[in-house]
C-alpha positions in Angstrom: 0.0 0.0 0.0 1.4 3.4 -1.0 0.2 6.9 -1.7 -0.7 8.2 -5.1 2.2 9.4 -7.3 1.3 13.1 -7.3 3.1 15.8 -5.4 0.0 17.1 -3.6 1.9 19.5 -1.3 3.3 21.5 -4.3 0.3 21.3 -6.5 -1.0 24.9 -6.7 -4.5 24.0 -7.6 -4.9 21.5 -4.7 -3.3 24.0 -2.4 -5.8 26.7 -3.4 -8.7 24.3 -3.1 -7.8 23.1 0.4 -7.0 26.7 1.5 -10.5 27.6 0.4 -12.5 24.6 1.6 -10.7 23.1 4.7 -11.5 24.4 8.2 -7.8 24.1 9.1 -5.8 24.1 5.8 -2.4 23.8 7.4 -3.5 20.6 9.2 -5.4 19.0 6.3 -4.5 15.4 5.4 -3.9 15.4 1.7 -2.5 11.9 1.0 -4.6 9.4 -0.9 -4.0 5.7 -1.0 -3.3 4.3 -4.5 -6.0 1.6 -3.8 -8.7 4.2 -3.2 -11.5 3.2 -5.6 -13.3 6.5 -5.1 -10.3 8.4 -6.3 -9.7 5.9 -9.1 -13.3 6.3 -10.1 -12.9 10.1 -10.3 -9.7 9.7 -12.3 -11.6 7.4 -14.8 -14.4 10.0 -15.1 -12.0 12.7 -16.3 -9.5 10.4 -18.1 -10.3 12.0 -21.5 -9.3 15.5 -20.3 -5.6 14.7 -20.6 -4.4 16.5 -17.4 -2.2 15.2 -14.7 -5.0 14.0 -12.4 -5.5 17.3 -10.7 -9.2 17.5 -11.8 -9.8 14.1 -10.3 -8.2 15.2 -7.0 -10.4 18.3 -6.9 -13.5 16.1 -7.6 -12.4 13.6 -4.9 -11.9 16.2 -2.2 -14.9 18.2 -3.3 -17.3 15.2 -2.8 -15.8 14.6 0.7 -16.4 18.3 1.6 -19.9 18.1 0.2 -20.7 15.1 2.4 -19.4 17.0 5.4 -21.8 19.9 4.6 -24.7 17.5 4.7 -23.7 15.6 7.9 -22.8 18.8 9.7 -26.4 20.2 9.2 -27.9 17.0 10.7 -25.4 16.9 13.6 -26.0 20.5 14.5 -29.8 19.9 14.5 -29.5 16.9 16.8 -26.4 17.6 18.9 -25.8 21.3 18.5 -22.3 20.8 17.2 -19.7 18.1 16.5 -18.2 19.0 20.0 -21.2 17.4 21.6 -20.9 14.0 19.7 -19.2 11.5 22.1 -18.6 8.9 19.3 -18.9 8.7 15.5 -18.9 5.6 13.3 -18.2 6.1 9.6 -19.4 2.8 8.2 -18.3 1.7 4.7 -15.8 4.5 5.1 -13.5 3.7 2.2 -10.1 5.3 2.3 -11.1 8.5 4.0 -12.6 10.8 1.4 -15.1 12.1 4.0 -13.1 11.2 7.2 -10.3 13.6 6.4 -12.8 16.4 6.7 -14.5 15.0 9.8 -11.2 14.9 11.8 -11.2 18.7 11.4 -14.5 18.9 13.2 -14.0 16.5 16.1 -11.0 14.6 17.7 -9.8 11.5 15.8 -10.0 9.4 19.0 -13.8 9.9 19.0 -14.1 8.6 15.4 -14.4 4.9 14.4 -14.1 3.9 10.7 -15.3 0.6 9.4 -14.9 -1.0 5.9 -14.6 -4.4 4.3 -11.3 -3.4 2.9 -8.7 -4.0 5.6 -6.2 -1.8 3.8 -8.6 1.1 3.9 -9.1 0.7 7.6 -5.3 0.4 8.1 -4.7 3.5 6.0 -7.1 5.6 8.0 -6.0 4.5 11.4 -2.3 5.1 10.5 -2.6 8.3 8.5 -5.7 9.9 10.0 -5.3 8.7 13.5 -8.9 7.3 13.9 -10.1 4.0 15.4 -10.6 1.1 13.0 -13.0 -1.8 12.6 -12.7 -4.2 9.7 -16.1 -5.1 8.4 -17.4 -8.5 7.1 -19.2 -9.7 4.0 -22.1 -11.0 5.9 -24.0 -8.9 8.4 -24.5 -11.7 10.8 -20.7 -11.9 11.3 -20.3 -8.2 12.1 -20.1 -8.4 15.9 -19.4 -5.1 17.6 -19.5 -4.8 21.4 -19.7 -1.0 21.8 -22.4 1.5 20.6 -22.1 4.8 18.9 -23.9 8.2 19.2 -23.7 9.0 15.5 -23.5 6.5 12.6 -23.1 7.4 9.0 -23.5 4.8 6.2 -22.9 6.9 3.1 -23.4 5.2 -0.3 -23.6 1.7 1.3 -27.3 0.7 1.1 -27.4 2.1 -2.4 -25.4 -1.0 -3.3 -27.0 -3.7 -1.1 -29.3 -6.5 -2.5 -32.6 -7.1 -0.6 -31.2 -10.2 1.2 -28.6 -8.1 3.1 -30.2 -4.7 3.1 -32.5 -5.5 6.0 -29.9 -7.3 8.1 -27.3 -4.5 7.7 -29.8 -1.9 8.7 -30.8 -4.0 11.7 -27.1 -4.2 12.7 -26.4 -0.5 12.4 -29.6 0.4 14.2 -28.7 -1.9 17.1 -25.3 -0.1 17.4 -27.0 3.2 18.3 -26.9 4.7 21.8 -30.4 5.6 23.2 -29.9 9.2 22.1 -28.0 8.4 18.9 -28.8 9.1 15.3 -28.2 6.9 12.2 -27.8 8.5 8.8 -27.8 6.3 5.6 -28.1 7.2 1.9 -30.0 5.4 -0.8 -30.8 5.7 -4.5 -34.5 6.7 -4.7 -36.7 5.3 -7.4 -36.8 8.7 -9.1 -33.2 8.0 -10.4 -34.4 5.0 -12.4 -34.7 5.3 -16.2 -38.4 6.0 -17.2 -38.7 2.6 -18.9 -37.6 0.6 -15.8 -40.5 -0.4 -13.5 -40.0 -0.6 -9.8 -41.1 -4.0 -8.3 -44.1 -4.0 -6.0 -41.9 -4.6 -2.9 -40.2 -1.3 -3.4 -36.6 -2.4 -4.0 -34.7 -3.0 -7.3 -31.2 -4.5 -7.4 -28.8 -4.5 -10.4 -25.4 -6.3 -10.3 -23.5 -3.3 -11.5 -21.2 -0.9 -9.6 -18.0 1.1 -9.8 -16.1 -1.4 -7.6 -13.6 -3.5 -9.5 -13.0 -6.0 -6.7 -16.2 -6.7 -4.9 -18.7 -9.4 -6.0 -21.3 -7.5 -8.0 -24.0 -9.9 -6.9 -23.3 -8.7 -3.3 -22.4 -5.1 -4.1 -24.2 -3.7 -7.1 -26.7 -0.8 -7.5 -29.9 -0.6 -5.6 -33.0 1.6 -5.9 -35.7 1.8 -3.3 -39.0 3.6 -2.6 -39.6 5.8 0.5 -42.4 3.4 1.5 -39.9 0.5 1.5 -37.4 2.4 3.7 -40.0 3.6 6.2 -41.5 0.2 6.6 -38.1 -1.4 7.1 -37.1 1.2 9.8 -40.4 0.4 11.5 -39.6 -3.3 11.4 -35.9 -3.1 12.6 -36.8 -0.6 15.4 -39.9 -2.4 16.6 -41.9 0.8 15.9 -39.7 2.9 18.2 -37.7 5.0 15.7 -38.5 8.3 14.1 -37.4 8.6 10.5 -36.9 11.6 8.3 -36.0 11.8 4.6 -33.9 14.5 3.0 -34.4 14.3 -0.7 -31.1 14.2 -2.6 -29.3 15.2 0.5 -26.0 13.6 -0.5 -24.3 15.6 -3.3 -27.8 16.5 -4.7 -28.0 12.8 -5.8 -28.7 10.2 -3.2 -31.5 10.6 -0.6 -30.4 10.7 3.1 -32.5 9.1 5.8 -32.1 10.2 9.5 -33.2 7.7 12.2 -33.4 8.3 15.9 -35.1 6.8 18.9 -35.4 10.1 20.8 -36.7 13.1 19.0 -35.3 15.9 21.1 -36.0 18.4 18.4 -38.7 18.1 15.8 -37.7 17.3 12.2 -39.3 20.5 11.1 -36.5 22.3 12.9 -34.0 20.6 10.6 -33.8 23.4 8.0 -31.7 21.5 5.5 -30.2 23.6 2.7 -28.8 22.1 -0.4 -25.7 23.6 -2.0 -26.3 25.7 -5.1 -25.3 24.5 -8.6 -23.7 25.9 -11.7 -21.3 25.6 -14.5 -18.8 27.6 -16.6 -19.8 27.4 -20.3 -17.2 29.8 -21.7 -13.7 30.8 -20.7 -11.7 32.8 -23.2 -9.2 35.6 -23.5 -10.5 38.7 -25.4 -8.5 40.7 -27.9 -7.6 43.1 -25.0 -6.3 40.2 -23.0 -9.1 40.2 -20.5 -10.5 36.9 -19.3 -14.1 36.4 -20.2 -16.2 34.0 -18.2 -19.8 32.9 -18.9 -22.0 30.3 -17.3 -25.0 29.7 -15.1 -25.7 29.5 -11.4 -28.9 28.4 -9.7 -30.3 27.4 -6.3 -32.5 24.3 -5.8 -33.8 25.3 -2.3 -37.4 26.3 -2.0 -36.8 29.9 -1.1 -33.1 30.0 -2.1 -31.4 32.4 -4.5 -27.9 33.0 -5.8 -26.4 35.9 -3.9 -23.3 36.1 -6.0 -20.9 34.3 -8.4 -17.4 34.8 -6.9 -14.2 34.6 -8.8 -10.9 34.1 -6.9 -7.4 34.3 -8.4 -4.7 32.8 -6.3 -7.0 33.0 -3.2 -8.0 36.6 -3.7 -11.5 37.8 -4.7 -11.1 39.7 -8.0 -14.7 39.7 -9.3 -18.2 39.3 -8.2 -21.4 39.2 -10.2 -25.0 38.0 -10.1 -27.1 36.0 -12.5 -29.0 38.5 -14.7 -30.2 37.0 -17.9 -32.5 34.1 -18.8 -31.3 30.5 -19.4 -34.3 28.6 -20.7 -32.1 25.5 -21.0 -31.3 25.5 -17.3 -35.0 26.1 -16.3 -36.1 23.3 -18.7 -33.4 20.8 -17.3 -34.4 21.3 -13.7 -38.1 21.8 -14.6 -38.2 25.0 -12.4 -39.2 28.4 -13.7 -37.5 30.0 -10.7 -34.1 29.0 -12.3 -34.8 30.8 -15.6 -32.7 33.9 -14.7 -29.5 32.0 -14.0 -27.1 33.2 -16.7 -24.1 35.3 -15.7 -20.9 36.6 -17.2 -18.0 38.7 -16.2 -14.6 40.1 -17.3 -11.3 39.9 -15.5 -8.9 42.7 -16.7 -5.6 41.5 -18.0 -3.7 43.1 -15.0 -5.7 40.8 -12.6 -5.1 37.4 -14.2 -2.4 35.4 -16.1 -2.6 31.9 -17.7 -0.6 30.4 -14.8 -2.9 31.7 -12.1 -5.2 29.4 -10.1 -8.8 30.2 -10.6 -11.7 29.3 -8.2 -15.2 30.2 -9.3 -18.0 29.5 -6.8 -21.7 30.2 -6.5 -23.0 31.3 -3.1 -26.6 31.2 -2.1 -28.6 33.3 0.4 -27.9 30.7 3.2 -24.1 31.1 2.7 -23.8 27.6 1.1 -21.2 27.4 -1.7 -20.7 25.3 -4.8 -17.4 25.5 -6.6 -18.0 25.7 -10.3 -14.3 25.3 -11.1 -10.9 25.0 -9.5 -7.9 24.9 -12.0 -5.3 27.1 -13.7 -6.6 29.7 -16.1 -4.8 28.2 -19.1 -6.3 24.8 -18.3 -9.8 26.2 -18.1 -9.4 28.2 -21.3 -8.0 25.3 -23.3 -10.9 23.0 -22.3 -13.8 25.5 -22.7 -12.9 27.9 -25.4 -13.8 26.3 -28.8 -16.5 23.9 -27.8 -18.1 26.2 -25.3 -18.0 29.2 -27.5 -19.8 27.3 -30.2 -22.3 25.9 -27.7 -22.8 29.4 -26.2 -23.3 30.9 -29.6 -25.9 28.4 -30.5 -27.6 28.9 -27.1 -27.6 32.6 -27.6 -29.1 32.3 -31.1 -31.9 30.1 -29.6 -32.3 32.6 -26.8 -32.5 35.5 -29.2 -35.0 33.7 -31.3 -37.1 33.0 -28.3 -36.8 36.6 -27.2 -37.8 37.8 -30.6 -40.8 35.5 -30.7 -41.8 36.7 -27.3 -41.3 40.3 -28.3 -43.5 39.9 -31.4 -46.2 38.3 -29.3 -45.9 41.2 -26.8 -46.1 43.7 -29.7 -49.3 42.1 -31.0 -50.7 42.2 -27.5 -49.7 45.9 -27.2 -51.3 46.7 -30.5 -54.6 45.0 -29.4 -54.4 46.8 -26.1 -53.8 50.1 -28.0 -56.9 49.6 -30.3 -59.0 48.7 -27.3 -57.8 51.8 -25.5 -58.5 54.0 -28.5 -62.0 52.6 -28.8 -62.6 53.2 -25.1 -61.2 56.7 -25.4 -63.6 57.5 -28.2 -66.5 56.1 -26.2 -65.4 58.1 -23.2 -65.2 61.3 -25.3 -68.8 60.7 -26.7 -70.0 60.0 -23.2 -68.3 63.2 -22.0 -70.0 65.3 -24.7 -73.4 63.8 -23.9 -72.7 64.4 -20.2 -71.8 68.0 -20.9 -75.0 68.6 -22.9 -77.0 67.0 -20.1 -75.2 69.2 -17.6 -76.1 72.4 -19.6 -79.7 71.3 -19.8 -79.8 70.5 -16.1 -78.3 73.9 -15.4 -80.9 75.7 -17.5 -83.7 73.8 -15.8 -82.2 74.7 -12.4 -82.3 78.4 -13.3 -85.9 78.2 -14.5 -86.9 76.4 -11.3 -85.1 79.0 -9.2 -87.1 81.8 -11.1 -90.3 79.9 -10.6 -89.5 79.5 -6.9 -88.9 83.3 -6.6 -92.3 83.9 -8.3 -94.1 81.5 -6.1 -92.4 83.1 -3.0 -93.6 86.6 -4.2 -97.2 85.3 -4.7 -97.1 83.7 -1.3 -96.0 87.0 0.3 -98.9 88.8 -1.6 -101.4 86.1 -0.4 -100.2 86.5 3.2 -100.8 90.3 3.0 -104.3 89.8 1.5 -105.1 87.3 4.2 -104.0 89.8 6.8 -106.3 92.5 5.3 -109.2 90.0 5.1 -108.8 89.2 8.7 -108.8 92.9 9.6 -112.0 93.5 7.6 -113.6 90.4 9.2 -112.8 91.7 12.7 -114.3 95.1 11.8 -117.5 93.5 10.5 -117.8 91.4 13.6 -117.4 94.4 15.8 -120.2 96.3 13.8 -122.5 93.3 14.2 -121.9 93.3 17.9 -122.6 97.0 18.1 -125.9 96.7 16.2 -127.1 93.8 18.4 -126.6 95.8 21.5 -128.5 98.9 20.2 -132.2 99.8 21.3 -133.4 99.6 17.7 -132.1 96.1 17.3 -133.7 95.0 20.6 -137.1 96.5 19.6 -136.8 94.8 16.2 -136.2 91.5 17.8 -139.2 91.9 20.1 -141.4 92.9 17.2 -140.5 89.7 15.3 -141.3 87.6 18.3 -144.8 89.1 18.5 -145.4 88.5 14.9 -144.5 84.8 15.3 -146.7 84.5 18.3 -149.7 86.0 16.4 -149.0 83.7 13.5 -148.2 86.5 11.1 -145.9 85.6 8.2 -142.6 87.1 7.3 -139.7 88.5 9.2 
């Protein structure tokens, strides 16, 4: 067993990456075992790039850092911090892709690693200083006396066939302390090809994997449904455990399940935030020797957004920008309209960057989470992205312009229709205004006539009142004259005379 044949200490790209991503860069353990299948898998993925393996190293370390980001959020939700975790078991640990970041969060003596590869356990115990447990092929032979407060099985159950899936989950659950938590990742059924049907029992196993040494019938690729996982946790815990699913919680790919017997804090308080995403489509020097960068950056969180795209040269921030133009291809790929405005670009003046400089471009969301779009030398990035990316970018821009033109034409037609409707309404309003003005003049004339009639009526009323007063005076005068006549001697004699005539039966008054 030996280390990989790359001078990691003097590699400027790796130094820049670790300085940016490690909690304590000066203490970070860089060495990678030559048998590390995860590194070899990364190396195979970029074999066609023709570089010295630097990109594979960045990918290797980057995945380890991303797993730490996920685990840290769960640990802080349950324990408050890594400082409060008495013991941690990294099951199916491999050669320490994740553990080398974990030992920067908690003391190595509190960490146990376990793997079926004895060399992997030996490498970690000797180089990283952690405790080691060699695993077994059969779960019934994995006999551990002690228990653990935090257990992680990352990318293990995503390879187990049904016959061992249940037993291994039972084993790990039984290793938990009363207040412990178990985290394990799986391939959800959503990752299956559309034409592949999930069996009724909720688990599908295929004898294919990236491992070149393990029996693929025992270590292949497994897909499960959420129902399958929840029912299995219910079974192995005897109905005691609480379980929570974080969709694509591991590297935005595998689902992460969290299991605990004591729910000190509700799962709703676990505000899990995914890292943002992005890519550099174009990297090229302009005629004025400025470095032009173009790409996209987007956030998958429900209420997340990209705060900035940050460009660092040799560790120093030299440029910041925000997504500002539409990328229909990105929105269509993620099937999210919120990701439409994800395109960005920026220029780095020639006095700020040279081909030999190390470039780190990262997207940062509103939660402070980062995603490194690229870490490499400037000349490496330009040589890989210039021709192909420029062509792709030009084609994308043409499609974008065509879409924008079509959209603009539709908007113009809508505007024309709105203008015609507005003009019609204006004409109708003007006609109504003229009619209203005519009605207003007529009403004003009628008001004046009514006011004149009212004045005449008032005058007649005053005259009538005066006449009534005069009539009353004349009536009183007549009444007084009658009274005077009735009290006179003549009137009394006249009255007596008429009485005599009536008595004698004489007619007339």
